[in-house]
C-alpha positions as CSV (number, residue, x, y, z in Angstrom):
1,X,-51.2,-11.7,25.5
2,X,-48.4,-14.2,24.7
3,X,-49.0,-13.5,21.0
4,X,-48.8,-9.8,21.5
5,X,-45.6,-10.2,23.5
6,X,-44.0,-12.1,20.8
7,X,-45.1,-9.5,18.2
8,X,-43.6,-6.7,20.3
9,X,-40.4,-8.6,20.7
10,X,-40.2,-9.1,16.9
11,X,-40.5,-5.4,16.4
12,X,-37.7,-4.7,18.9
13,X,-35.5,-7.2,17.1
14,X,-36.4,-6.2,13.6
15,X,-33.4,-4.0,12.9
16,X,-31.0,-6.7,14.1
17,X,-32.8,-9.4,12.2
18,X,-33.1,-7.5,8.9
19,X,-29.5,-6.2,9.1
20,X,-30.5,-3.1,7.2
21,X,-27.3,-1.4,8.3
22,X,-24.2,-1.8,10.4
23,X,-21.8,0.3,12.3
24,X,-18.3,-0.7,13.4
25,X,-14.8,0.7,14.1
26,X,-11.5,0.3,12.3
27,X,-8.4,0.6,14.6
28,X,-5.0,0.8,13.0
29,X,-1.5,0.5,14.6
30,X,1.7,0.9,12.5
31,X,5.1,-0.4,13.2
32,X,8.7,0.0,12.0
33,X,9.3,2.8,9.5
34,X,5.6,3.5,9.5
35,X,5.4,3.6,13.3
36,X,2.8,6.0,14.8
37,X,0.2,6.2,17.4
38,X,-3.0,4.1,17.0
39,X,-5.8,5.6,15.0
40,X,-9.5,4.7,14.7
41,X,-12.3,5.5,12.4
42,X,-16.1,5.0,12.8
43,X,-18.0,3.3,10.0
44,X,-21.7,3.5,9.2
45,X,-23.0,1.4,6.3
46,X,-26.4,0.8,4.7
47,X,-26.6,-0.8,1.3
48,X,-24.1,0.8,-1.0
49,X,-23.9,4.0,1.1
50,X,-21.0,4.3,3.5
51,X,-19.9,7.0,5.9
52,X,-16.4,7.0,7.6
53,X,-15.5,9.5,10.3
54,X,-11.8,9.8,10.5
55,X,-9.9,9.7,13.8
56,X,-9.0,13.4,13.7
57,X,-12.7,14.2,14.2
58,X,-12.5,16.8,11.4
59,X,-12.8,14.7,8.3
60,X,-15.7,12.6,7.1
61,X,-15.9,10.5,3.9
62,X,-19.2,9.6,2.3
63,X,-19.2,7.0,-0.5
64,X,-22.3,6.6,-2.6
65,X,-23.3,6.4,-6.3
66,X,-19.7,6.0,-7.4
67,X,-19.0,9.4,-5.8
68,X,-16.8,10.4,-2.8
69,X,-17.7,13.4,-0.6
70,X,-15.0,14.6,1.7
71,X,-16.4,16.8,4.5
72,X,-14.3,19.2,6.5
73,X,-16.4,19.6,9.7
74,X,-14.2,22.4,10.9
75,X,-14.6,24.6,7.8
76,X,-18.1,23.3,7.2
77,X,-17.4,22.6,3.5
78,X,-17.2,19.6,1.2
79,X,-15.3,18.4,-1.8
80,X,-16.7,15.9,-4.2
81,X,-15.1,13.5,-6.6
82,X,-17.5,12.0,-9.1
83,X,-17.1,8.7,-11.0
84,X,-14.3,7.9,-8.5
85,X,-14.1,4.1,-9.2
86,X,-11.3,2.0,-10.5
87,X,-13.3,1.1,-13.5
88,X,-13.9,4.7,-14.4
89,X,-10.3,5.6,-13.8
90,X,-9.3,2.8,-16.1
91,X,-11.6,4.1,-18.8
92,X,-10.2,7.6,-18.4
93,X,-6.6,6.5,-18.7
94,X,-7.5,4.4,-21.8
95,X,-9.0,7.5,-23.4
96,X,-6.0,9.6,-22.4
97,X,-3.7,7.1,-24.1
98,X,-5.8,7.2,-27.3
99,X,-5.7,11.0,-27.3
100,X,-1.9,11.0,-26.8
101,X,-1.4,8.5,-29.6
102,X,-3.4,10.8,-32.0
103,X,-1.4,13.8,-30.9
104,X,1.9,11.9,-31.2
105,X,1.1,10.9,-34.8
106,X,0.8,14.5,-35.7
107,X,3.4,16.0,-33.4
108,X,6.3,18.1,-34.8
109,X,9.6,16.2,-35.1
110,X,11.2,18.3,-32.3
111,X,8.5,17.2,-29.9
112,X,8.0,13.6,-31.0
113,X,10.4,12.1,-28.4
114,X,8.7,13.9,-25.5
115,X,5.2,12.9,-26.7
116,X,6.3,9.3,-27.3
117,X,7.6,9.1,-23.8
118,X,4.3,10.4,-22.4
119,X,2.4,7.8,-24.4
120,X,4.7,5.0,-23.1
121,X,4.2,6.2,-19.5
122,X,0.4,6.3,-19.8
123,X,0.3,2.9,-21.5
124,X,2.2,1.5,-18.6
125,X,-0.3,3.0,-16.1
126,X,-3.2,1.7,-18.2
127,X,-1.7,-1.8,-18.3
128,X,-1.6,-1.8,-14.5
129,X,-5.4,-1.2,-14.3
130,X,-6.0,-4.2,-16.6
131,X,-3.3,-6.6,-15.5
132,X,-4.5,-9.3,-13.1
133,X,-2.7,-9.5,-9.8
134,X,-1.7,-13.1,-8.9
135,X,-2.3,-13.6,-5.2
136,X,-2.0,-16.9,-3.3
137,X,-4.5,-17.3,-0.4
138,X,-3.3,-20.0,2.0
139,X,-5.4,-21.2,4.9
140,X,-3.3,-21.9,8.0
141,X,-4.0,-24.0,11.1
142,X,-3.8,-20.9,13.3
143,X,-6.8,-19.6,15.2
144,X,-7.0,-16.3,17.1
145,X,-9.9,-14.3,18.6
146,X,-11.1,-10.7,18.8
147,X,-14.0,-9.5,21.0
148,X,-14.7,-13.1,22.0
149,X,-15.1,-14.4,18.4
150,X,-12.7,-17.0,17.0
151,X,-11.1,-16.2,13.6
152,X,-9.2,-18.4,11.2
153,X,-5.9,-17.0,9.9
154,X,-5.2,-16.9,6.2
155,X,-2.0,-15.7,4.5
156,X,-1.9,-13.8,1.3
157,X,1.2,-14.2,-0.8
158,X,2.4,-12.2,-3.8
159,X,5.5,-13.0,-5.8
160,X,6.8,-15.6,-3.2
161,X,6.5,-13.1,-0.3
162,X,3.9,-13.0,2.4
163,X,2.0,-9.7,2.1
164,X,-1.0,-10.0,4.4
165,X,-2.5,-12.1,7.2
166,X,-6.3,-12.1,7.4
167,X,-8.1,-13.4,10.4
168,X,-11.5,-14.3,9.2
169,X,-14.7,-14.7,11.2
170,X,-17.7,-16.5,9.6
171,X,-20.0,-13.9,8.2
172,X,-23.0,-15.1,10.2
173,X,-21.1,-14.8,13.5
174,X,-20.7,-11.0,13.1
175,X,-23.7,-8.7,13.7
176,X,-24.3,-7.1,10.4
177,X,-21.5,-9.3,8.9
178,X,-23.1,-9.6,5.4
179,X,-23.6,-5.8,5.2
180,X,-20.0,-5.2,6.4
181,X,-18.5,-7.6,3.9
182,X,-20.6,-6.0,1.1
183,X,-19.4,-2.6,2.2
184,X,-15.7,-3.8,2.0
185,X,-16.4,-5.1,-1.5
186,X,-18.1,-1.8,-2.5
187,X,-15.3,0.4,-1.0
188,X,-12.7,-1.7,-2.8
189,X,-14.1,-0.6,-6.2
190,X,-13.2,3.0,-5.5
191,X,-9.8,4.6,-6.1
192,X,-7.6,3.7,-3.2
193,X,-10.6,1.9,-1.7
194,X,-8.6,-0.8,-0.1
195,X,-7.4,1.7,2.5
196,X,-11.0,2.4,3.4
197,X,-12.1,-1.2,3.1
198,X,-9.5,-3.0,5.2
199,X,-6.7,-0.4,5.8
200,X,-4.4,-1.7,3.1
201,X,-3.6,-0.2,-0.3
202,X,-4.3,-2.8,-3.0
203,X,-3.5,-0.7,-6.0
204,X,-5.6,-0.4,-9.2
205,X,-6.5,-4.1,-9.7
206,X,-9.7,-5.5,-8.3
207,X,-8.9,-7.4,-5.1
208,X,-12.0,-9.0,-3.7
209,X,-12.8,-11.8,-6.2
210,X,-10.5,-14.1,-4.1
211,X,-11.4,-12.7,-0.7
212,X,-15.0,-13.8,-1.3
213,X,-13.8,-17.4,-1.2
214,X,-12.8,-16.9,2.4
215,X,-16.5,-17.0,3.3
216,X,-16.1,-14.6,6.2
217,X,-15.3,-11.1,7.4
218,X,-11.6,-10.3,8.0
219,X,-11.6,-8.7,11.5
220,X,-7.8,-8.6,11.8
221,X,-5.5,-7.6,8.9
222,X,-1.8,-7.6,9.2
223,X,0.5,-6.1,6.5
224,X,4.1,-7.2,6.0
225,X,7.1,-5.7,4.2
226,X,10.2,-7.9,3.7
227,X,8.9,-10.3,6.3
228,X,8.3,-7.6,8.9
229,X,5.0,-6.5,10.3
230,X,4.3,-2.9,9.4
231,X,0.6,-2.5,10.1
232,X,-2.2,-4.2,12.0
233,X,-5.9,-3.3,11.5
234,X,-8.7,-4.5,13.7
235,X,-12.4,-4.2,12.9
236,X,-14.4,-4.1,16.1
237,X,-17.7,-3.1,17.7
238,X,-20.0,-4.4,15.0
239,X,-23.7,-3.5,15.5
240,X,-26.5,-4.3,13.1
241,X,-28.9,-1.4,13.1
242,X,-30.9,0.9,10.9
243,X,-29.2,4.2,10.1
244,X,-30.8,7.5,9.4
245,X,-30.7,8.7,5.8
246,X,-29.1,12.1,6.6
247,X,-26.0,10.2,7.8
248,X,-25.1,9.8,4.1
249,X,-25.9,13.3,3.0
250,X,-23.8,16.5,2.9
251,X,-25.1,18.7,5.7
252,X,-27.1,21.7,4.7
253,X,-25.0,24.8,4.5
254,X,-21.9,23.0,3.4
255,X,-20.7,24.5,0.1
256,X,-19.7,21.6,-2.3
257,X,-16.7,22.0,-4.7
258,X,-15.4,19.5,-7.2
259,X,-12.1,18.0,-6.1
260,X,-9.1,19.0,-8.3
261,X,-8.9,16.8,-11.4
262,X,-5.8,14.7,-11.5
263,X,-4.5,12.1,-13.9
264,X,-5.4,8.6,-12.6
265,X,-2.4,6.7,-11.5
266,X,-1.6,3.2,-10.5
267,X,0.4,4.0,-7.4
268,X,0.2,1.7,-4.4
């Protein structure tokens, strides 16, 4: 009977122990020129599949297979953007530059200046996708806590200015922490994925190679401009659990249209 009891207990704990998936919330509060009421989004993650339900209750984002699906739950419709990663965008802009260069070489004299300007603009955008961003990660002596878990504050500096504070909890101390961190890394590979990963726009350069060295999950993220706090993001309510496969599918009956094709840009 004791053996059977332990076996049953192991079955009950299996989702927690395996950490097949994780759910959590992202809460955002903006200040200063960005001031607005707090917002929250619900995250469901399993492997490289992620679902984010926006605070308006009407918009759902599904990320999987390098594709973003945006569901409009009011209109019961969906838009899809395929190959929506930073790497694919870099490839597309590189190809665009090559095409423009070929066109410029054969452009009529009266259009040469305009075409050359377009080439220069696109080359600058392409360079931003490939240019490494130098960020200085500084571990401070400050400790904070969120939901009863202690976190260690790191500062992220760019060009001699503090840009972020990250309060990091050891991965093992967060239910589903490894899955959540993997989701943040995966999201950051998408266009504007930093906004979905940690609530901050990182731009076109990969950003997580350094964050991995923090060896933990950032549960508080603060963004600064000119020394002033403009945004605070909190990640809360972590629960390790299995997640039903339909969570990451477009519901039946939702017509799916391709999102409008736009030229990749390097805007922040």
